[in-house]
N, C-alpha and C positions, 0 to 999 in steps of 0.2 A: 604517092597523091601529094606529097607534103610539096616537091619540087614544084609540080605543075600551078599550084596555087601560088607558091611565091613566084615565078616567072609572069603569071596574070595579072597580078599585082604591080610588078615593075612596070610591063606596058602599059597597065593604067597610069600610074603616078607619071612616068616620065612627063608627058608635056604639062600635067600640075606642076612638078618641080622645077621645070625650067623657067614655064611664066613666073612661080613664086620666085625663083632667085634672082630676076634678073634686076631686081634693085638689093642694097642690104636690107632695105627693112623689111621687105619679103623675104631674103635670107634668112632671118631671124624666125620669121612664123615659118617657113619650111623648116627650119630645126627643131620646134616645139611640133608641129605637125608629124615628124617623121616618128618624133618620141611618142606620142601616142599614139599611134598603129603600131609602132612595134609592142607597147605593153599590153594593148588591145589583141594582137596577134600570142603574144606569152599566155594570154588569160584562155585566149580561146583554147590553147593546142596544150596547155597542162593535163598531165594523164590523170582522170578521175580517183579518187579514191578508191582503193578495193573494199568491194562489197564484205561487210562483217559477218563471221559464223552465223548461222542459224541458234537460236540461243536453245542449250540444251539443258535440260535440268544434270546436275551432279549425278552420278551413278555410285553407287554406296553398296560395299559388299553385305548381301544379305545379311541380315541381323537373326543371332540363336534366340529363339523364340522363349518370351521369358516363364520363369517357372510358378508353377503354380503357388497361390497366395496357401503359405500352410500358419495358420496364426500362432504364437508361443505357449505352450505348455508350461504352467509355474510350477514348479515343486509345491507340495502341501504344507505349509505354514506349520511350524512346532508349537504345540500349542507351549502357552505361556504358564513357567513354572516357577515360581519367587524364591528366592535362595534363601534358606532356615538357618540361622545363625546358631553355633550350638549357646549355651548355655552359660554365661557368664561365671566364673569361680568366686565364689564369697571372695571381697577384697582383705587380705591379712598384709598388713606393711612387713618387709622383710621376711615373709614368707619362706624359705626353703620348699625343693621340691619334692623331697624324699621325709619320711619320715624313721628315725631310729627305734627297731625294735629289741634291737639286744644291748650289750653292754659294747662300747667302743671307745678306743682311743682317737683322740682328738690332734695329737703331735707324735709322729711317728722321733723324734729325736733331732730330724735331720734336714727337713723344712718347713717353712711355713705351711704348706699343703693348702686345705683349704680358709687359713685366717689370711686374712688383710689389713693391709695396716689403714688403718683409721685417718681420715683425714682430717684432722682437727684444725689444722693450720697451726703452723710454728712446733709442729712434731718432731722430737727426737729421733734419731736412727733405730731403726728394728732390726732387727737379726739373729743367727741361730747361731748358738757357741754351746760347747761341751754337751750337747744336750740339753740346751736350753734355749728358749726364746726371751733376748735381751731387749727392752723397751729404753733407750737411751734419754734422758735429763729434757725434758721440751718444754713451751712455752706457749700454751699452759703445758700442754696434756700429752702424753704420747701412749698409743694404745695401739688393741689389734682387735677383728670382729669376725665372726665364722661365717663363713657363705654356705657352707655345706648342710646336709639331711641334721635332722634336731629333734628333740622331744619337748614340748611345750607344758604337761602335764604330768607330775607322777616320775619325777627322775629323781636321780645325786650325782652330782659332778663333783668332783675330788682333783686337785692338783696339788703344785706344792709350788709356795712366792716365797720373793726374796725381795729384801730391799738393798741395794744395791748402793746408794749415795741418796742424799736428800734428807729432809724431814716432814715430807707430809704423803698422803698413802701411796700404796709402793702396789696394792692390788686393788681397784675398783672393778667388780666381778658384776656386769650385769647380765640378766639371764631373765627369761619369761616364766609368768605365773597365767598359763592359758592365753589368753590375747593381750595381757599387761606385759609392763618390765617393771623390773625393781632392780636394784642394786645393794649390792654387798661389800660394804668400806672395812678398807682394814689401814689402820694410821693414820687416817686424817686429823683435821683441824688441827695443826702441829704435830701430829707424828704420832697420836695415841687412841684416838677415835675409833672404835669400831659400832657395826651397825647396821641396819638395815636403812634406805634410805629409797623410795617414802611411802610412811603409813599414814595414811588420811593426810596428807600435807605437809607432814614432818618429817626432818629429813634424820639420817644418822644422829647429828650431837643433839636430837630435840625429842627423842621419842624415847619408848619404853625399850628401845633393845639395844639404848646406849652402852658401851663398855668403853674401858681406858684401860689399856696395855701397853707397857713397853716394849720396843719392837729392838731387837740389835742388829746393825747394816751388815752383810753378808752371811747371815741364818738363814735357812731353808725353813719355811714355816709348813706346815699339812695342814689344810683347809679341806672341808667338807661339808657342800652343802643340799639340804635335800627341800625338796616342792611338792605340795599335795593340794588339794583343794581348799584344806581347814587350817594348814599350817605351812611356817616356811623355816626350817630349821638350819642351824651352821654349828660346824664345830671348828674349832681351833689346835691341832694336836692332841686329838681325841676328846679335848676336854669342851662343853657346849659354851658356846658363844652369843647364838640366838635360837629363841623358842617364839615364834609370835602367831598367835593367832590372828587366821586373816579372811575368816568368813563373814561378810557384809563390808567387810572394808574396804577404802579406798588405795588402790594400790600404785605406785607411778615411781620417775626418777628424775632427779634433777635436769634442767635444760643441760648441763653439762656432758652429761655424757647419753645425749639422743644420738649421737651416732654409732655408740655401741650395739644398739640394738640389732638382732636378737639375742644374741650373745656376745660379750665381748669384755675385754681384759685392759683397762688405762690407769696413767699413773697420773700422779700430778705435782710438777715441779720436783719431780722425784725420779733417780731411774732404778727400774727395779727387774726382774725376770720371772718366769714360769716354767712349767718343767711337768712331767705327767701328767696332762690333762687329760681325764676322763668320764664319760658319761655314762651312766644303764638308768633301763627304767626299773619301775620298782611296783609293789601291789599299791594300790589304795590304801 
């Protein structure tokens, strides 16, 4: 069909082209006319666009039916119970956890055991030698304090003490009197003063317990101290040294030996040694 139409067009155009191309001017017009006819033919005989596919919705796989709604069930709340703390124990400074109930040795002659080196600052060395605890001269104090079980009332404590070198107290024995501390001083204030510090705020050099004794370096002295609610008593080599009524009186210590509480032994600018330390409860 396309060939037949093309031949018919050519037959129709021949006289027109002949007449048109008879002059140069007409030849140019003929060329333009032919070009227009060719464009018109191409537009006419171009193939129509392919028909679009019918609109079909996307097919999806059948969905799983939704599970039935089940409300979340919460566990029942635990009833509120406030935390109850155990009642606090009454405050006791430096109180050991246990109480001694029978005669007990506080030193085995081999190690410090429950004795701690008191941190006075400037203290000398502390060590065990030949069955005794040696406290070297410090600047100013050297000492040990007890960190084990204790008795605070109705007891006796015994020990041997020696001045090694120096000229001041070689045994400052701090001990408990119920909930108060006190000290027995041997050889203080230049080497000879003994007594209790303090009674009614007066120390061993200024109360009724003051004694003057000449001590020898390198000699062991046996000390015995007894504490009851009514009295503090002490003996040196079995001779009475102190016999003080304490009912209704102010019992205390000098601030220098504060770190010796509740039970401690210290020296002042002097080297000393102690051994055979024993404590025992007594009847009131």
